[in-house]
C-alpha positions as CSV (number, residue, x, y, z in Angstrom):
1,M,24.8,-0.3,-6.0
2,R,21.9,1.9,-7.0
3,I,18.6,1.7,-5.0
4,R,16.1,-0.5,-6.8
5,R,12.4,0.0,-6.5
6,L,9.5,-2.4,-6.8
7,L,5.8,-1.8,-6.4
8,I,4.2,-4.9,-4.9
9,N,0.4,-5.0,-5.5
10,H,-1.3,-7.1,-3.0
11,P,-4.8,-8.6,-3.0
12,G,-7.4,-6.1,-2.0
13,G,-5.7,-3.2,-3.6
14,R,-2.9,-2.6,-1.2
15,T,0.6,-1.7,-2.5
16,T,4.0,-2.0,-0.9
17,D,6.7,0.3,-2.1
18,F,9.9,-2.0,-1.9
19,R,13.3,-0.4,-1.9
20,L,16.6,-2.4,-2.0
21,G,20.2,-1.3,-2.2
22,S,23.3,-0.2,-0.2
23,E,23.6,3.0,1.7
24,V,19.8,3.3,1.7
25,F,20.0,5.3,5.1
26,D,21.1,8.4,3.1
27,E,17.8,8.3,1.2
28,L,15.4,7.8,4.1
29,P,13.9,11.3,4.2
30,S,12.7,11.2,0.6
31,M,11.4,7.7,1.2
32,F,9.4,8.7,4.3
33,K,8.0,11.7,2.7
34,H,5.3,9.8,0.8
35,V,4.3,7.3,3.4
36,V,1.5,9.2,4.7
37,G,-0.3,12.4,3.3
38,Q,0.4,14.7,6.2
39,P,3.2,13.7,8.6
40,K,2.2,13.9,12.3
41,R,3.0,11.0,14.6
42,A,5.5,8.1,14.1
43,V,6.2,5.2,16.5
44,F,9.7,3.8,15.9
45,V,10.4,0.5,17.4
46,A,13.8,-1.2,16.9
47,Q,15.8,-4.2,18.2
48,A,18.5,-3.3,20.8
49,Q,21.1,-5.1,18.8
50,T,20.7,-2.8,15.9
51,D,23.3,-0.1,15.3
52,A,22.7,3.0,17.5
53,D,23.9,5.3,14.9
54,Q,21.6,3.8,12.3
55,R,18.7,4.0,14.8
56,E,19.5,7.7,15.3
57,T,19.6,8.3,11.4
58,V,16.1,6.8,11.1
59,R,14.8,8.8,14.0
60,R,16.2,12.1,12.5
61,S,15.0,11.2,9.1
62,L,11.5,10.8,10.5
63,V,11.8,14.2,12.3
64,D,13.1,16.0,9.3
65,T,10.1,14.6,7.3
66,G,7.8,16.3,9.8
67,F,7.0,13.4,12.2
68,A,6.8,13.7,16.1
69,V,8.6,10.5,17.0
70,T,8.1,8.1,19.9
71,E,11.0,5.6,20.0
72,A,11.1,2.2,21.7
73,V,14.2,-0.1,21.7
74,W,13.3,-3.7,22.5
75,T,15.4,-6.6,23.6
76,D,15.2,-9.9,21.5
77,E,12.9,-11.3,24.1
78,E,10.5,-8.4,23.9
79,C,10.5,-8.8,20.0
80,A,9.4,-12.4,20.2
81,P,6.7,-13.3,17.7
82,A,3.9,-13.6,20.2
83,L,0.5,-11.9,21.0
84,A,2.1,-10.6,24.1
85,S,4.6,-8.6,22.1
86,A,1.9,-7.2,19.9
87,E,-0.1,-6.1,23.0
88,R,3.1,-4.4,24.2
89,L,3.2,-2.5,20.9
90,F,-0.5,-1.7,21.0
91,A,0.1,-0.1,24.4
92,V,2.8,2.2,22.9
93,L,0.5,3.2,20.0
94,G,-2.4,3.9,22.4
95,S,-0.1,5.9,24.8
96,V,0.7,8.4,22.0
97,G,-2.8,8.5,20.6
98,A,-1.7,7.0,17.2
99,T,-4.4,7.0,14.6
100,A,-5.0,5.3,11.2
101,D,-3.2,8.4,9.6
102,D,0.1,7.8,11.4
103,V,2.9,5.5,10.8
104,L,4.6,2.5,12.6
105,V,8.3,2.1,11.7
106,A,10.0,-1.2,12.6
107,F,13.9,-1.8,12.3
108,G,15.1,-5.3,13.2
109,E,14.8,-9.0,12.4
110,A,11.9,-10.9,11.1
111,D,10.3,-11.5,14.7
112,L,9.9,-7.8,15.3
113,L,8.8,-7.1,11.8
114,S,6.0,-9.7,12.2
115,V,4.8,-8.0,15.3
116,A,4.8,-4.7,13.6
117,T,2.9,-6.1,10.6
118,F,0.2,-7.5,12.8
119,C,-0.2,-4.3,14.8
120,A,-0.2,-2.0,11.8
121,R,-2.7,-4.0,9.9
122,T,-5.1,-4.1,12.9
123,W,-4.7,-0.7,14.7
124,C,-7.5,1.5,13.9
125,G,-8.5,-0.8,11.1
126,G,-5.1,-0.4,9.4
127,M,-2.3,2.3,9.7
128,A,0.8,2.9,7.5
129,S,3.9,0.9,8.2
130,V,7.5,1.0,7.3
131,L,9.6,-2.1,7.7
132,M,13.4,-2.0,7.8
133,P,14.7,-5.7,7.8
134,T,18.3,-6.1,8.9
135,T,18.6,-9.9,8.0
136,L,18.4,-11.6,4.7
137,D,15.6,-13.9,5.6
138,A,13.5,-11.0,6.6
139,Q,14.3,-8.9,3.5
140,V,13.0,-11.8,1.3
141,T,9.8,-12.4,3.2
142,C,8.5,-9.4,5.2
143,A,6.9,-7.6,2.2
144,T,4.7,-10.5,1.5
145,G,4.3,-12.5,4.7
146,M,4.7,-12.5,8.5
147,Q,5.6,-15.1,11.1
148,A,2.6,-16.2,12.8
149,L,2.4,-15.1,16.4
150,D,2.2,-17.4,19.4
151,V,-0.8,-17.4,21.9
152,P,-0.8,-19.4,25.1
153,A,-1.0,-23.0,24.3
154,A,-1.1,-22.5,20.6
155,P,2.3,-21.4,19.1
156,A,2.5,-19.8,15.7
157,M,-1.2,-19.6,15.0
158,V,-2.1,-16.0,14.6
159,S,-1.3,-14.3,11.4
160,L,-2.7,-12.2,8.5
161,E,-1.6,-11.0,5.0
162,A,1.4,-8.7,5.1
163,A,1.0,-5.4,3.2
164,P,3.5,-2.8,4.6
165,S,3.5,0.7,3.1
166,L,7.3,0.7,2.6
167,V,10.0,-1.8,2.9
168,V,13.7,-0.6,3.0
169,C,16.4,-3.2,2.6
170,D,20.1,-2.5,3.0
171,L,21.9,-5.5,1.5
172,A,25.1,-4.6,3.4
173,L,23.1,-5.4,6.7
174,A,21.9,-8.7,5.3
175,R,25.4,-9.7,4.3
176,A,26.7,-8.8,7.8
177,G,24.0,-10.9,9.6
178,S,24.5,-14.1,11.4
179,P,25.4,-17.1,9.1
180,E,22.1,-18.7,10.2
181,S,20.0,-15.7,9.0
182,V,22.0,-15.6,5.7
183,K,21.3,-19.3,5.1
184,L,17.7,-19.0,6.0
185,G,17.5,-16.3,3.5
186,Y,19.0,-18.4,0.8
187,V,16.5,-21.3,1.5
188,H,13.6,-18.8,1.2
189,I,15.1,-17.6,-2.1
190,V,15.2,-21.2,-3.3
191,A,11.6,-22.0,-2.2
192,S,10.3,-18.7,-3.7
193,A,11.9,-19.3,-7.0
194,F,10.6,-22.9,-7.1
195,A,7.1,-21.6,-6.3
196,G,7.3,-18.7,-8.6
197,S,8.1,-19.8,-12.2
198,K,10.2,-21.9,-14.4
199,N,12.0,-18.5,-15.4
200,A,12.7,-17.7,-11.7
201,W,14.1,-21.2,-11.2
202,D,16.3,-20.9,-14.1
203,R,17.6,-17.4,-13.2
204,L,18.4,-18.7,-9.8
205,G,20.6,-21.3,-11.4
206,R,22.5,-18.6,-13.2
207,S,22.9,-16.5,-10.1
208,L,24.1,-19.2,-7.7
209,P,27.9,-18.7,-8.3
210,H,27.6,-15.0,-7.7
211,L,25.2,-14.6,-4.6
212,A,28.0,-14.2,-2.1
213,D,29.9,-11.6,-4.2
214,P,29.2,-8.1,-2.7
215,A,30.5,-6.6,-6.0
216,A,27.8,-8.5,-8.1
217,N,24.2,-7.6,-8.3
218,A,23.1,-11.4,-8.1
219,L,21.8,-11.3,-4.5
220,G,19.8,-8.1,-5.1
221,D,18.4,-9.7,-8.2
222,E,17.3,-12.7,-6.3
223,V,15.8,-10.8,-3.5
224,C,13.8,-8.6,-5.9
225,G,12.9,-11.8,-7.8
226,A,11.6,-13.3,-4.7
227,Q,9.1,-10.5,-4.1
228,T,7.7,-10.9,-7.6
229,A,7.5,-14.8,-7.1
230,R,5.8,-14.4,-3.7
231,R,3.4,-11.7,-4.9
232,D,2.3,-13.8,-7.8
233,V,1.6,-16.8,-5.5
234,S,-0.5,-14.5,-3.2
235,K,-2.5,-13.2,-6.0
236,A,-3.3,-16.6,-7.6
237,S,-6.9,-17.3,-8.3
238,S,-6.8,-20.9,-7.0
239,P,-6.5,-21.6,-3.2
240,S,-4.4,-24.5,-4.0
241,A,-1.9,-22.3,-5.8
242,R,-1.9,-19.6,-3.1
243,A,-0.6,-22.3,-0.7
244,A,2.5,-22.7,-2.7
245,L,4.6,-20.8,-0.2
246,N,3.8,-23.5,2.4
247,Y,6.2,-25.9,0.4
248,G,8.6,-27.4,2.9
249,T,7.0,-25.8,6.0
250,V,4.9,-28.7,7.3
251,T,8.0,-30.9,7.4
252,A,10.0,-28.1,9.0
253,R,7.4,-27.8,11.8
254,A,7.3,-31.6,12.2
255,L,11.2,-31.8,12.5
256,R,11.1,-28.9,15.1
257,A,8.8,-30.8,17.2
258,C,10.9,-33.9,17.0
259,L,14.4,-32.4,17.1
260,G,14.0,-29.5,19.4
261,E,14.8,-25.8,19.3
262,E,18.6,-26.1,18.9
263,V,18.5,-27.0,15.3
264,P,18.7,-23.8,13.1
265,A,15.5,-22.8,11.2
266,Y,17.3,-22.8,7.9
267,A,18.2,-26.5,8.3
268,L,14.6,-27.5,9.0
269,L,13.2,-25.6,6.2
270,A,15.9,-27.1,3.9
271,E,15.0,-30.5,5.0
272,G,11.4,-29.7,4.5
273,L,12.1,-28.9,0.9
274,R,14.2,-32.0,0.4
275,F,11.7,-34.4,2.0
276,E,8.6,-32.9,0.3
277,S,10.2,-32.8,-3.1
278,R,10.9,-36.5,-2.9
279,L,7.4,-37.2,-1.8
280,A,6.2,-35.2,-4.8
281,T,7.9,-37.5,-7.2
282,A,5.2,-40.0,-6.3
283,A,2.3,-37.9,-5.2
284,A,2.6,-34.9,-7.7
285,G,4.7,-36.3,-10.7
286,L,7.8,-34.1,-10.0
287,D,10.7,-35.2,-12.1
288,V,13.5,-36.7,-10.0
289,E,16.1,-34.7,-11.9
290,T,14.5,-31.6,-10.6
291,V,14.7,-32.9,-7.1
292,F,18.5,-33.4,-7.6
293,E,18.8,-30.0,-9.0
294,Q,17.2,-28.5,-5.9
295,D,19.5,-30.5,-3.8
296,D,22.5,-29.2,-5.7
297,R,21.5,-25.6,-5.3
298,L,21.0,-25.9,-1.6
299,E,24.4,-27.6,-1.2
300,A,26.1,-24.9,-3.4
301,L,24.7,-22.4,-1.0
302,G,26.3,-24.1,1.9
303,I,23.1,-25.8,3.2
304,E,24.1,-29.3,3.8
305,E,21.7,-32.3,4.7
306,L,20.9,-32.6,8.3
307,P,22.1,-35.8,10.0
308,F,19.7,-37.2,12.7
309,S,18.0,-40.2,13.9
310,L,14.3,-40.5,14.3
311,A,11.6,-43.3,14.4
312,V,9.3,-43.5,11.5
313,D,6.2,-43.4,13.6
314,A,7.4,-40.4,15.5
315,F,8.1,-38.5,12.2
316,V,4.8,-39.5,10.5
317,D,2.8,-38.6,13.7
318,A,4.6,-35.2,13.9
319,L,3.8,-34.5,10.2
320,K,0.2,-35.1,10.8
321,A,0.0,-33.1,13.8
322,A,1.8,-30.2,12.2
323,Q,-0.7,-30.1,9.3
324,F,-3.8,-31.0,11.4
325,T,-3.2,-28.0,13.8
326,R,-3.9,-25.7,10.8
327,S,-6.3,-27.7,8.7
328,N,-8.8,-30.5,8.9
329,R,-7.3,-32.2,5.9
330,F,-3.8,-33.6,5.4
331,L,-2.8,-31.9,2.2
332,L,0.7,-30.8,1.5
333,S,1.9,-28.1,-1.0
334,L,3.9,-30.2,-3.3
335,P,5.7,-29.3,-6.6
336,K,4.6,-30.7,-9.9
337,K,7.4,-28.7,-11.6
338,P,9.1,-25.3,-11.0
339,G,6.3,-22.7,-10.9
340,M,3.6,-25.2,-10.1
341,V,3.3,-26.0,-6.5
342,R,-0.2,-27.3,-5.5
343,L,-2.0,-28.9,-2.5
344,A,-1.8,-32.6,-3.0
345,S,-3.3,-35.5,-0.9
346,V,-0.8,-38.2,0.2
347,E,-2.0,-41.7,1.1
348,D,-0.7,-43.1,4.3
349,D,1.2,-46.0,2.6
350,L,3.0,-43.6,0.4
351,L,3.9,-41.2,3.1
352,R,5.3,-44.0,5.3
353,E,7.3,-45.4,2.4
354,H,9.1,-42.1,1.7
355,A,9.4,-41.3,5.4
356,E,11.3,-44.6,5.9
357,A,13.7,-43.8,3.0
358,Y,14.2,-40.3,4.0
359,L,14.9,-41.2,7.7
360,A,17.2,-44.1,6.7
361,S,19.4,-41.6,4.8
362,R,19.6,-39.1,7.5
363,A,20.6,-41.9,10.0
364,E,23.3,-42.9,7.6
365,L,24.6,-39.3,7.6
366,L,24.7,-39.4,11.3
367,E,26.7,-42.7,11.4
368,D,29.1,-41.4,8.8
369,G,29.8,-38.4,11.0
370,E,30.6,-40.4,14.1
């Protein structure tokens, strides 16, 4: 597969050079050449689980481009999306005298890339960064967003708009990732297409049968399509429209608080899309056939409904807590139709009615599986 290139223009005039394909490591020197005007220093941080030969290829490519490279290989724990991880990376940048004219390169999963994004955007007021995501979920999201960082007593509260200088995606790495990371990537693709446009949603429907086929270009098409959709959302003039990528996330956070850390992130986000789409039929006028269409697409991607048992009061309280930790208003990003996801107010009675129906269906799944 040839290497595809997109230029993602962010609000504020920043641009991300997005490259996606296979065997991208062969082209790294030519990609690195244009990241900064005059190569001098590069800090290269990678997760320990990444391939050692690939790490060496990245390091040598930076050296060949003219950078003096400082390399750090971190464990998964060190890569956790937390302010403590950012402080650790700031210490590395400070130890080598990195400036705004140097580059930070990160190679790994979404956690590490989020830490690198935060550090690059804030070090010396902003320095160049190169993100090399190894999982599908990170490839879909890292060019346009970051996972919020934890601080003591306030998890996932520190974030900013992502605008890396260069993103390099090898689809072979994404396909070889864990089943959980692939499924999370699929859910992000579904959510991005829904938020993006009717054309994006229709294209996803045509691509579904071919996403898992390495010989087809369908997965690459959808990852690139997600960049366009997510960029368009971030550049919307309305604050309500810019919140479209929050679709499903409030419910996902609420379910995480209720069900614990053992439930995979992809399952929680998929359940967020399922519950909030049903809520949208009453609160935002979403057509019920579109809800079933979304269900079918998630099912076709191997993302089944999650069986669990939960009290209605506990779920509703968790939903409100998840939203009120980030806003003083209980507004959810609910779809009116594909390509139109907007903030909507939901009355307590309506929220409880849909919560009861949703939780009853999940309890039935649990009973059927026993």
